[in-house]
C-alpha positions in Angstrom: 86.4 114.9 118.1 87.1 118.6 118.4 90.4 120.3 118.2 90.8 121.0 121.6 89.9 117.2 122.8 92.8 115.5 124.4 93.1 113.1 121.6 95.0 109.8 121.2 98.9 110.4 121.2 100.5 107.0 120.2 100.9 105.5 117.0 102.5 102.3 115.5 104.0 102.8 111.8 104.4 99.1 110.2 106.8 99.3 107.5 110.3 101.0 107.6 110.5 101.7 103.7 110.4 105.4 102.4 106.6 105.8 102.8 106.9 104.3 106.5 109.6 106.6 107.5 108.0 109.5 106.3 104.5 109.1 107.8 106.6 108.1 111.3 108.2 111.6 110.9 105.4 113.4 110.1 103.6 111.9 113.2 106.3 112.7 115.4 106.7 116.1 114.2 103.3 116.8 115.4 103.9 115.4 118.9 102.7 112.1 118.6 104.4 109.0 120.5 105.5 107.0 117.8 107.0 103.5 117.2 108.3 102.3 113.9 108.5 98.5 113.2 110.3 97.1 110.3 110.6 93.3 109.3 114.2 93.7 107.8 117.2 94.5 109.9 117.5 98.1 108.3 115.2 100.9 106.8 114.5 102.2 103.4 112.6 99.4 101.8 113.9 98.8 98.4 116.4 101.7 98.5 119.1 99.9 100.2 122.8 99.2 99.8 125.1 96.0 100.8 128.7 95.3 100.4 130.4 93.0 97.9 134.3 93.1 98.0 135.4 96.8 98.1 132.1 98.0 96.3 128.8 99.3 98.5 126.1 98.2 95.9 122.8 99.8 95.6 120.4 97.1 95.0 118.9 99.0 92.2 119.4 102.5 90.5 116.9 104.9 91.9 116.6 108.8 90.5 114.3 111.7 91.0 113.4 114.6 89.3 113.2 118.4 90.4 109.5 117.9 90.2 109.6 115.5 93.2 109.0 117.9 95.6 107.7 115.6 98.8 110.7 113.4 98.0 113.1 116.6 97.9 111.3 117.5 101.4 112.4 114.0 102.8 116.1 114.5 101.7 116.1 117.8 103.4 114.3 116.4 106.7 117.2 113.8 107.0 119.7 116.2 106.2 120.7 114.6 102.5 119.9 117.2 100.2 123.7 118.0 99.5 124.3 114.0 99.0 121.6 113.8 96.3 122.0 116.9 94.1 120.0 117.8 90.9 121.3 118.6 87.4 121.5 122.3 86.6 119.5 121.2 83.3 118.0 118.5 81.9 120.6 116.7 79.6 120.5 113.0 78.7 122.9 111.2 76.2 120.9 109.0 74.4 123.1 106.4 72.3 121.6 104.6 69.5 123.5 101.4 69.1 121.7 100.2 65.7 122.5 103.6 63.9 124.1 102.9 60.4 127.6 103.5 60.8 127.8 102.5 64.4 126.4 104.0 67.4 125.1 107.4 67.4 124.8 109.8 70.4 121.9 112.4 70.7 120.7 114.2 73.9 117.6 115.1 75.4 118.1 118.5 76.6 116.0 121.6 77.9 116.9 125.4 77.7 115.3 128.0 80.3 112.4 129.1 77.9 108.9 128.7 79.1 106.9 125.5 78.8 106.6 124.3 76.0 109.4 126.1 74.1 111.8 124.5 76.8 112.0 121.4 75.0 111.4 122.6 71.4 115.1 123.1 70.9 116.3 119.9 71.9 113.5 117.8 70.1 114.4 119.9 66.9 118.1 118.6 67.2 117.4 115.2 68.5 118.9 113.0 65.6 116.8 109.5 66.7 113.5 111.0 65.0 112.7 112.3 61.6 111.4 115.7 61.2 107.8 114.2 60.5 108.2 112.2 63.9 109.4 115.5 65.7 106.4 117.2 64.4 104.2 114.4 65.5 105.8 114.3 68.8 105.4 118.0 69.4 101.8 117.6 68.5 101.1 114.6 71.1 103.0 116.7 73.9 100.5 119.4 73.4 97.6 117.1 73.6 98.9 115.5 76.7 98.9 119.0 78.4 95.3 119.0 77.8 94.6 115.7 79.7 93.5 115.4 83.1 95.3 112.6 84.7 92.3 112.3 87.3 89.8 111.4 84.8 88.9 107.8 85.3 88.2 107.1 81.7 91.8 107.8 81.0 92.8 105.0 83.4 91.1 102.3 81.3 93.2 103.2 77.8 96.5 101.9 77.6 99.1 104.6 76.7 100.2 102.7 73.2 96.7 103.0 71.7 96.5 106.8 72.8 99.8 107.4 71.1 98.7 105.5 67.8 95.7 107.8 67.8 98.0 110.8 67.6 100.1 109.9 64.9 103.3 108.3 67.0 105.5 105.8 65.0 106.9 102.9 66.8 110.4 104.4 66.6 108.8 107.6 68.4 107.5 105.4 70.8 110.9 103.6 71.5 113.2 106.6 71.1 111.0 109.0 73.6 108.0 108.0 74.8 109.2 104.5 76.3 112.8 105.7 76.7 111.2 107.9 79.6 108.2 106.0 80.5 109.7 102.6 80.9 112.1 104.1 83.3 109.4 105.8 85.2 106.8 103.7 84.9 108.5 100.3 85.0 106.1 99.1 81.9 106.0 99.7 78.1 103.2 101.8 76.4 100.8 98.7 75.8 101.1 97.9 79.5 100.6 101.5 80.8 97.7 103.3 82.1 97.2 106.6 79.9 96.2 108.4 83.2 99.6 107.1 84.8 101.6 108.2 81.6 99.9 111.5 81.6 100.8 112.3 85.1 104.3 111.2 84.4 104.7 113.5 81.3 102.5 116.4 82.2 104.3 117.0 85.2 107.8 115.8 84.4 108.3 117.5 81.1 105.2 120.0 80.6 104.8 121.7 84.2 107.8 123.9 84.4 111.2 124.3 82.5 113.1 122.7 85.2 110.7 120.0 86.3 112.4 117.0 84.7 116.0 117.9 85.8 117.5 114.7 87.3 118.8 114.3 90.5 120.2 110.9 91.9 122.4 110.0 95.3 126.3 110.6 94.8 126.4 108.2 97.9 125.1 104.7 98.7 121.2 104.7 99.3 121.7 103.1 102.6 123.5 106.1 103.8 120.2 108.0 103.2 117.3 105.7 103.8 119.0 103.6 106.4 121.6 105.6 108.2 120.4 109.0 108.1 116.7 108.4 108.3 117.5 106.5 111.3 119.3 109.4 112.9 116.2 111.6 112.0 113.9 109.5 113.4 116.0 108.9 116.7 116.1 112.9 116.9 112.5 113.2 116.4 111.6 110.7 119.3 110.5 107.7 117.0 111.3 104.4 118.7 112.7 102.3 115.6 112.6 98.4 116.4 114.1 96.5 113.3 114.0 92.6 112.5 110.3 93.1 113.9 107.8 91.6 111.8 104.3 92.2 112.8 101.7 89.3 112.6 98.5 90.7 113.7 96.2 93.8 114.2 93.4 93.6 116.4 91.2 96.5 117.6 89.8 96.4 121.4 88.3 98.9 123.5 88.9 101.6 120.9 92.6 100.9 120.6 94.8 98.9 118.4 96.8 95.9 119.4 100.1 95.4 117.3 101.3 91.8 117.8 104.9 91.3 116.5 106.4 87.9 117.5 106.2 88.1 121.4 105.6 91.6 121.4 102.6 93.6 122.1 102.0 97.1 121.6 99.0 98.9 122.4 98.2 102.1 120.2 95.7 104.8 119.1 96.8 105.1 115.4 98.2 102.5 113.2 99.7 103.1 109.7 100.5 100.1 107.9 103.1 101.0 105.3 103.7 97.7 103.9 103.4 96.4 100.3 100.0 95.4 99.0 100.0 91.6 99.9 101.3 92.3 103.2 99.0 94.9 104.3 96.2 92.6 102.7 97.3 89.8 105.0 97.4 92.3 108.1 94.0 94.1 107.6 91.2 93.3 110.1 87.8 92.2 108.7 85.7 95.1 107.4 89.1 97.4 107.3 88.2 97.8 103.4 84.9 97.4 101.5 86.7 95.1 99.0 90.0 94.1 100.5 90.7 91.6 97.5 91.4 94.7 95.2 94.7 94.7 96.9 95.8 91.5 95.6 94.5 92.4 91.9 97.0 95.0 91.7 100.0 93.6 89.8 103.7 94.0 90.3 106.6 94.5 87.8 110.2 93.5 88.3 113.6 95.6 87.9 116.7 93.7 87.0 120.1 95.4 87.7 122.9 94.6 86.0 126.3 95.6 87.7 129.7 95.4 85.8 133.0 96.7 87.4 135.9 97.3 84.7 139.6 97.8 85.2 139.4 101.1 83.6 137.2 103.9 82.7 134.9 103.2 79.6 132.0 105.7 79.8 132.1 109.5 80.3 129.6 111.2 82.2 127.1 109.9 85.0 124.5 108.3 82.9 123.4 107.3 79.5 120.3 105.8 77.8 120.4 103.6 74.9 118.2 102.7 71.8 118.3 99.4 69.7 120.1 97.4 72.7 118.7 95.4 75.4 120.5 98.2 77.7 118.2 100.7 78.9 120.0 103.0 81.2 123.6 102.8 82.2 124.8 104.6 85.6 128.5 105.3 86.8 128.6 104.4 90.5 132.2 104.3 91.0 132.4 107.2 93.4 129.4 106.2 95.5 130.6 102.5 95.7 133.9 103.3 96.9 135.7 101.5 94.3 139.3 102.3 94.2 140.2 101.4 90.7 138.4 101.3 87.2 134.8 102.0 86.8 131.7 100.4 88.1 128.7 100.7 86.1 125.2 99.6 86.8 122.5 99.0 84.1 118.8 99.6 85.4 116.6 97.2 83.4 112.7 98.0 84.3 109.9 95.9 82.7 112.2 92.7 82.9 109.5 90.2 82.9 111.2 88.4 80.1 114.7 88.0 81.8 114.2 88.5 85.6 114.8 84.7 86.0 117.9 84.3 83.6 121.0 82.9 85.2 124.1 85.2 85.5 125.7 83.4 82.8 123.2 84.1 80.4 122.9 87.7 81.3 126.9 88.4 81.1 126.6 86.8 77.6 123.8 89.1 76.7 125.2 92.3 78.3 128.7 92.4 78.1 128.8 92.5 74.2 125.9 95.2 74.4 128.0 97.2 76.6 131.0 96.7 73.9 128.8 98.1 71.2 127.5 101.0 73.2 130.7 102.2 74.6 133.7 101.6 72.4 136.3 102.0 75.2 135.0 98.7 77.0 136.2 96.7 74.3 139.8 96.6 75.5 138.8 96.7 79.2 138.9 93.8 81.6 135.9 92.7 83.7 136.8 92.7 87.3 133.3 91.8 88.2 130.0 91.1 87.2 127.1 90.3 89.3 123.3 91.2 89.2 120.4 92.2 91.7 116.6 91.3 91.2 113.8 92.9 92.6 110.9 90.7 91.3 108.1 93.0 92.8 110.1 96.2 92.4 106.9 98.0 91.8 103.2 97.9 91.2 102.2 97.5 87.6 100.8 100.6 86.0 98.4 98.7 83.9 95.3 100.1 82.5 92.6 99.9 85.2 94.6 100.1 88.3 93.6 103.1 89.3 90.2 102.2 90.6 92.2 99.5 92.6 94.4 101.7 94.4 92.7 102.4 98.0 93.7 105.8 99.8 95.1 106.3 102.9 91.7 106.1 104.9 90.3 102.8 105.8 86.8 101.8 107.5 88.5 101.0 110.8 88.9 104.1 113.1 92.7 104.6 113.6 93.9 102.6 110.7 95.6 104.2 107.8 97.5 103.0 104.4 100.8 104.3 103.2 103.0 103.1 100.2 103.6 103.9 96.5 100.8 101.6 95.6 98.2 103.7 97.2 96.3 106.4 95.4 98.7 108.9 95.3 98.1 109.5 91.5 101.9 108.8 91.1 103.5 105.8 89.7 105.5 103.6 91.9 108.4 106.3 92.7 110.1 107.4 95.8 108.4 110.5 95.2 105.0 108.5 95.3 106.1 106.8 98.5 106.7 110.0 100.3 103.2 111.4 99.4 101.5 108.6 100.4 103.3 108.8 103.8 102.3 112.4 104.0 98.5 111.4 103.1 98.6 108.7 105.9 99.8 111.2 108.2 97.8 113.8 107.5 94.7 111.6 107.6 95.6 110.5 111.2 96.6 113.8 112.2 93.1 115.3 111.0 91.2 112.4 113.0 92.9 113.6 115.8 92.1 117.4 115.6 95.7 118.2 115.1 97.5 120.6 112.5 98.9 118.8 109.2 100.2 120.0 105.9 100.3 118.7 102.4 103.3 117.5 100.9 105.4 120.3 99.4 104.3 121.8 96.1 100.8 120.5 96.4 97.7 123.0 97.1 96.2 123.0 100.3 
C-alpha cells in the first residue's frame, strides 16, 4: 500500500498489560481509532497492586535500569517519571549471611569512569570474592563485551558452561553472575541461554557507566500501570474495555472480526498482546508457520514473600543476599501506605522448588533467615506474613529459546504479536514488554504506510 493511500484506520489491541498498553498508545498517537480489550478488571498485566488491610501491596517487586530506555519512555508517556526515579549511581548492598563471624556486607558500586573502569573499583573492593576470583571475573567481563547476543550459536549454549570455560568458580557464579542473572533472567546460569545472558550483562553493565543504575516505583505499581496508564489511554482516545475476554479472531472480506463474549468488533489491524499460550489459542490457522513453537516456550515462576514488622529492621531501600534462601529484599513501607513499622517484600526468582510450598512452611524458612540477615529483626514482632505467587511469571530463558520467539509479524495481513516473550532480544522484563509493543505498532503502521519510530535508545 502506498504512503498516500487512505489505509485502514481501526485497530484492536487484545491484552492490557505493559506490551498492550504501549501498542495501543503508539497506534493512537499515529492517528488510528484504537480499542483495547483486557480480560482482567484492571490494566497492567502482572504489574499490579491490591489491598490487604492497611497495605497496598504489589503482587511482585519490579525494578528497571537506566538502560531501559523504552520503559522509561512509557513512564514519561503516562506521566510517571517522578514516581519511579533512578539511583544517582549503582549501589547494591550484598549481605553474605554465611560469612565467618556473622553476616558481612559488601557493595556492588560504580564510579563515573568510562566503561569498563566504572566497575573496577567496586569489584576490587567486593569482599565476597577472592583476589583471584575478582581477576577472573574481570577477564570474563571483557570476553562478554566481545560477544554478539544476536549470534544464534550463543543461544544454544547455557551460561554456566560459558562461565566455567572462562574460569569462573562456583563462588563467583553465586556471588556475582547469578546475583544479577537470577533477578533479571529468572533462572540460574545452567538454565540460561548465553545469548540472553550476554545481552543482560553487556547492556546493563558494560555499555555505559550509568546503564545499571536501578530504578523502582515509589508508589504502588497499580498507580502506574493501571490508573495512570488508563488516564493516558483515555486522553489518547483509546476505548478501553476491561473484563472483556476475547474468544476468537476471524478474517472476513479483508477485515478482522474480534469476538469477545457477545461483543463483535471489526477492525483493520489487530495486535495480540497476550501470553504465549493465550496467543496460541487465538491465532487463526496459518497465522504462523509453526504455531506449536509458542507452546514450547517454557515459563518460570516468581515467589514474593511479604513481611510487615512492628519496627524498622532494615536500612536502605533494598539489599541482596548470599548464603541464604533470601535473594533480594525491598523496603515497601512508604509505597504501601503502612502507618507503622516496616513492610519488606522478598523477591524470589527461579522459585520452581518452592512456588507451591504452604505459607506455614515459607514462614518457617524465611523469618529465621531475615533474623540472620537483619540483626534488628531479631527483636521485632511480625505484624503480618503472606505470600504472592506467579507460577508463570516470565518465559523461561533456556538455551534454544531464541529460535522459538516470533517477531511482531505474522503471515496473516493486519495481525501482529506483542509480549515480552516475543523476539525483542531482551529477557522477560518490563523493558522487553514495552519494546514488543513498539515493534508491533511499528509493523502495523509500516503496513499502513504511516510514520513510526523505534524504541528510545534504538537506532533507526
